[in-house]
C-alpha positions in Angstrom: -37.4 22.9 0.3 -37.4 19.7 -1.8 -34.1 18.4 -3.3 -34.2 17.7 -7.1 -34.0 14.1 -7.9 -30.9 14.7 -10.0 -29.1 16.6 -7.2 -25.7 14.7 -6.6 -25.6 13.2 -3.1 -22.0 12.1 -3.3 -19.0 12.7 -5.6 -18.4 8.9 -5.4 -22.0 7.8 -5.6 -21.1 4.7 -7.7 -18.5 3.5 -5.2 -19.7 0.8 -2.8 -18.6 0.3 0.8 -15.0 -0.9 0.9 -14.7 -4.7 0.4 -12.3 -4.7 3.4 -15.0 -3.3 5.7 -17.6 -5.7 4.3 -15.6 -8.8 4.6 -14.1 -7.8 7.9 -17.6 -7.5 9.3 -18.6 -10.9 7.9 -15.5 -12.5 9.3 -16.2 -11.2 12.8 -19.9 -12.2 12.6 -19.0 -15.8 11.6 -15.9 -16.1 13.9 -13.8 -17.0 10.9 -10.0 -16.8 10.8 -9.1 -13.4 9.3 -6.6 -13.8 6.5 -8.4 -11.0 4.6 -7.5 -7.6 6.0 -3.9 -6.6 5.8 -2.9 -6.1 9.4 -1.0 -8.3 11.8 -2.7 -10.3 14.6 0.4 -10.2 16.7 1.6 -7.4 19.0 4.1 -4.7 18.1 7.4 -4.4 19.9 6.6 -3.5 23.6 9.6 -1.2 23.6 8.0 0.9 20.9 4.8 1.1 23.0 6.9 2.1 26.0 8.4 4.9 23.9 5.0 6.3 23.0 4.1 6.3 26.7 7.4 8.0 27.5 6.7 10.9 25.2 3.1 11.2 26.3 4.3 11.5 29.9 6.8 14.1 28.7 3.9 16.2 27.6 4.3 15.8 23.8 0.5 15.5 23.3 -0.3 18.6 21.3 0.0 19.4 17.6 3.3 18.7 16.0 4.5 21.1 13.3 2.4 20.7 10.1 5.3 19.0 8.3 5.9 16.6 11.2 8.4 16.5 14.0 11.8 17.5 12.8 13.6 14.7 14.6 11.6 12.1 12.7 12.1 13.8 9.4 15.8 13.8 10.1 15.8 10.1 10.9 13.9 9.4 7.7 16.5 11.4 5.7 19.3 9.5 7.4 17.6 6.1 6.8 17.0 6.9 3.1 20.6 8.0 2.6 21.9 4.9 4.3 19.7 2.4 2.4 19.2 4.0 -1.0 22.1 6.5 -1.2 19.6 9.3 -1.8 19.3 12.4 0.2 16.2 14.4 1.0 16.3 17.7 2.9 14.3 17.2 6.2 13.1 20.8 6.2 11.7 21.0 2.7 11.4 17.5 1.2 9.9 15.2 3.8 6.4 15.4 5.4 4.9 13.1 8.0 1.3 12.1 7.2 -1.7 10.5 9.0 -1.0 7.2 7.3 0.2 6.4 3.8 -3.3 6.6 2.5 -3.4 10.3 3.4 -0.1 10.8 1.6 -1.6 9.1 -1.5 -4.6 11.4 -1.3 -2.6 14.5 -0.8 -0.1 13.8 -3.6 -2.9 13.1 -6.1 -4.9 16.1 -4.9 -2.0 18.6 -5.2 -1.5 17.6 -8.8 -4.7 16.5 -10.5 -7.2 18.9 -12.0 -10.2 18.6 -14.3 -9.5 16.2 -17.2 -6.0 15.2 -16.1 -5.2 11.5 -16.8 -3.6 9.2 -14.3 -2.2 5.8 -15.2 -3.1 3.1 -12.6 -1.9 -0.4 -12.9 -4.5 -3.1 -12.0 -5.0 -4.9 -9.7 -4.5 -1.9 -7.6 -4.9 -0.6 -4.0 -8.5 0.5 -3.8 -7.9 4.2 -3.0 -6.0 5.3 -6.2 -8.9 5.5 -8.6 -11.5 7.1 -6.3 -9.1 9.8 -5.2 -8.3 10.7 -8.9 -12.1 10.9 -9.5 -12.6 13.1 -6.4 -10.2 15.6 -8.1 -12.1 15.3 -11.4 -9.2 13.5 -13.0 -9.5 10.5 -15.4 -8.1 7.1 -14.2 -6.5 5.2 -17.1 -6.4 1.6 -16.0 -3.7 -0.8 -17.4 -3.8 -4.5 -16.3 -0.6 -6.2 -15.2 0.3 -9.3 -17.1 -0.5 -12.5 -15.2 0.6 -14.8 -13.8 3.7 -12.8 -12.8 1.9 -9.4 -12.8 4.5 -7.6 -14.9 4.0 -4.2 -16.5 3.6 -4.1 -20.3 5.6 -0.9 -21.0 4.6 -0.9 -24.7 1.0 -0.7 -23.7 1.9 2.1 -21.3 3.5 4.1 -24.1 0.3 3.7 -26.2 -1.8 5.0 -23.3 0.3 8.2 -22.8 -1.4 11.3 -24.1 -0.9 15.0 -23.8 -3.3 14.8 -20.8 -1.3 12.3 -18.9 -0.3 14.0 -15.6 0.7 11.2 -13.3 1.7 7.5 -13.2 1.1 5.6 -10.0 3.5 2.7 -9.1 3.4 0.3 -6.2 6.3 -2.0 -5.4 6.3 -4.4 -3.6 2.9 -4.6 -5.1 -0.4 -5.1 -3.2 -2.1 -7.4 -3.9 0.0 -9.5 -6.3 3.3 -9.4 -4.4 5.3 -8.6 -7.6 8.3 -6.2 -7.5 9.8 -3.7 -9.9 13.1 -4.6 -11.7 15.9 -2.4 -13.1 14.4 -2.9 -16.6 11.1 -1.5 -15.3 12.8 1.7 -14.1 14.6 2.1 -17.4 11.3 1.7 -19.3 9.6 4.3 -17.0 12.5 6.8 -17.5 12.2 6.4 -21.3 8.5 7.1 -21.2 8.6 10.2 -19.0 11.7 11.7 -20.5 11.0 15.2 -21.9 7.5 15.2 -20.4 5.9 16.9 -17.4 4.5 13.6 -16.2 4.9 13.0 -12.4 5.2 9.7 -10.6 3.7 8.5 -7.3 5.7 5.6 -5.9 3.8 3.8 -3.2 6.6 1.9 -1.4 4.9 1.1 1.9 6.1 -2.5 1.8 9.7 -1.5 1.0 11.1 -3.7 3.9 9.0 -6.8 3.1 10.7 -8.3 0.1 11.8 -11.9 -0.3 14.3 -14.4 -1.8 17.3 -12.2 -1.6 15.8 -9.5 -3.8 16.5 -5.8 -3.0 13.7 -3.2 -3.1 14.2 -0.7 -5.9 13.1 2.7 -4.7 12.5 5.4 -7.3 14.6 7.8 -5.2 17.7 5.8 -6.2 17.5 7.1 -9.7 18.3 10.8 -9.9 16.2 11.5 -13.0 13.1 9.8 -11.7 13.6 11.3 -8.2 13.1 14.8 -9.6 9.5 14.0 -10.6 8.4 11.5 -7.9 6.5 11.4 -4.7 7.9 8.5 -2.7 5.5 7.3 0.0 6.3 5.1 3.0 4.5 3.7 6.1 5.6 3.1 9.6 2.3 1.3 10.3 3.2 -1.5 7.9 6.9 -1.6 8.9 6.4 -1.7 12.7 3.1 -3.6 12.9 1.1 -0.6 14.1 -1.4 0.0 11.3 -3.8 1.6 13.7 -1.5 4.5 14.5 -1.8 5.8 10.9 1.8 6.9 10.5 3.1 7.5 7.0 5.3 9.9 5.2 6.1 11.4 1.8 9.4 12.4 0.3 9.7 14.6 -2.8 11.8 17.4 -4.3 11.1 20.7 -2.7 9.0 22.1 -5.5 6.7 19.0 -5.4 6.7 19.0 -1.6 5.7 22.6 -1.4 2.6 21.8 -3.4 2.0 18.7 -1.3 2.1 20.6 2.0 -0.4 23.2 0.7 -3.0 20.4 0.6 -1.7 18.4 3.6 -2.3 21.4 5.9 -6.0 21.3 5.2 -6.4 17.5 5.2 -5.0 16.5 8.6 -2.6 19.3 9.4 -0.4 17.0 11.4 0.0 13.4 12.5 0.0 12.1 16.1 2.8 13.7 18.0 3.9 11.1 20.6 4.0 8.4 18.0 6.3 10.5 15.8 8.8 11.0 18.6 8.6 7.3 19.6 9.3 6.1 16.0 12.1 8.6 15.6 13.9 7.0 18.6 13.0 3.5 17.5 14.7 4.2 14.1 18.0 4.4 15.9 18.1 0.6 15.7 18.1 -0.3 12.0 17.5 -4.0 12.7 13.9 -3.0 13.6 13.3 -2.7 9.9 16.1 -4.5 8.2 15.1 -7.9 9.8 11.5 -7.5 8.5 12.0 -9.4 5.2 13.4 -12.4 7.0 10.6 -12.3 9.5 7.8 -12.3 6.9 9.6 -14.6 4.5 9.4 -17.3 7.2 5.7 -16.7 7.6 5.2 -16.9 3.8 7.1 -20.1 3.6 5.2 -21.6 6.6 1.9 -20.8 5.0 2.8 -22.0 1.5 4.3 -25.2 2.9 1.1 -25.9 4.8 -0.9 -25.1 1.6 1.1 -27.3 -0.8 -1.3 -30.2 -0.4 -4.4 -28.1 -1.0 -6.3 -27.7 -4.2 -5.3 -24.0 -4.5 -2.5 -23.1 -7.0 -0.1 -20.3 -6.5 3.2 -18.6 -7.3 5.1 -17.5 -4.1 4.8 -13.8 -3.3 8.0 -11.8 -4.0 7.1 -9.1 -1.5 4.4 -7.6 0.9 2.6 -9.9 3.3 0.0 -11.0 0.8 -0.3 -14.2 -1.2 -2.5 -14.7 -4.2 -4.0 -18.2 -4.8 -6.2 -19.5 -7.6 -9.3 -21.6 -6.7 -10.0 -22.7 -10.3 -9.5 -26.4 -9.4 -12.0 -26.0 -6.6 -15.0 -24.0 -7.9 -16.4 -22.1 -10.8 -18.1 -19.6 -8.5 -17.4 -15.9 -8.9 -14.6 -14.9 -6.6 -16.9 -12.8 -4.4 -19.3 -15.7 -4.0 -16.4 -18.1 -3.3 -15.2 -15.8 -0.5 -18.7 -15.7 1.0 -18.7 -19.5 1.0 -15.2 -19.7 2.3 -16.0 -17.5 5.3 -19.4 -19.1 6.1 -18.6 -22.8 5.4 -14.9 -23.2 5.8 -14.2 -20.5 8.4 -11.4 -18.6 6.7 -11.5 -15.0 5.4 -9.7 -13.7 2.3 -10.2 -11.0 -0.3 -11.4 -11.5 -3.9 -9.0 -10.2 -6.5 -11.8 -8.8 -8.7 -12.3 -6.0 -6.1 -8.9 -4.6 -7.1 -10.0 -4.1 -10.7 -12.1 -1.2 -11.9 -14.1 -3.5 -14.2 -14.3 -6.3 -11.5 -12.2 -8.6 -13.7 -12.6 -12.1 -12.2 -9.9 -14.7 -12.8 -10.8 -17.0 -9.9 -8.0 -15.6 -7.7 -8.1 -14.5 -4.0 -5.7 -12.8 -1.7 -4.6 -14.1 1.7 -2.7 -12.1 4.3 0.0 -14.0 6.1 1.0 -11.3 8.6 -0.4 -13.5 11.3 0.8 -15.7 14.2 2.2 -19.0 13.0 -0.6 -20.8 14.9 -3.2 -18.7 13.0 -1.6 -19.6 9.6 -1.4 -23.3 10.5 -5.1 -23.4 11.6 -6.2 -21.6 8.5 -4.2 -23.9 6.2 -5.7 -26.9 7.9 -9.2 -25.7 7.1 -8.3 -24.7 3.5 -6.6 -28.1 2.9 -9.8 -29.9 3.8 -11.6 -28.4 0.8 
């Protein structure tokens, strides 16, 4: 039987292969220094690895409960109460997911139906828009104001319609490194007041924030908490991105809807990792020292880059740093990255790939979650341009 030419092969036929996969492949082929993809090139804590082995040898290798191991959910509840003075019920308001990306997918899928509008701030993490489209929703893109990548809340008000179902926030923000302020939260509250609009708060870099600034979690505000999915990541926090360990916190009504989807996406996350992380959380310094750790790496990289022709504003959070190459080249950012990898030997990510319309401002993103030696070698190459 022949297939009609207009028969849809993919729901996301217009979406190309992820830029991270494409650039990662080119970096490996050329033997370039990888400051592109957002993962550390240093080892995680050996004691955490030992804990995984411990629980594997104890036989905890089968499915965990669908909502996640209770001991880990209890530890997350305790941690959230201690840091943000906000309590979530481990039984009904916290779910462990196979990475934060699954949590994002599940939260959007449990809410969005045909024609629902979702506000997404650009530049944005690349999964938000496609997941909205997969659920037949309508992404409504709003660009953050450069160079500090702040939200224009007046513009947000103008974009709100009766079809607006969800607002997606990300702080600390990937890729810009900007962070939300108390004024941002007040503006958000004013906009969603007396509406049914829900919020997805992607907080995977909550413990990577610099210069004495404190992370503002949406769960700290009781009004916003009632309508918000808060998403976190142990992969980012404990340098184990390959474990795919995330979680979602939300009021019980929202979490009930979340779990109905989650059970058919992954059902459960890796069991021994959950128990290992639960025990590892008994030592708060494992995550409280993270900001200082990465701030030193940011400062090292920027200090090495200060004599380069790149221009930049120091990142306020995450382990990413944006830099402009406008004084170096008039190439499109994707072409500049291609040249950078092949001729200079350093990989980065073009900022245009974080925009739906591929907006190109001559800015690229470097990841500084690397060994000091790696950052130093990369900066030496970049400063020779």
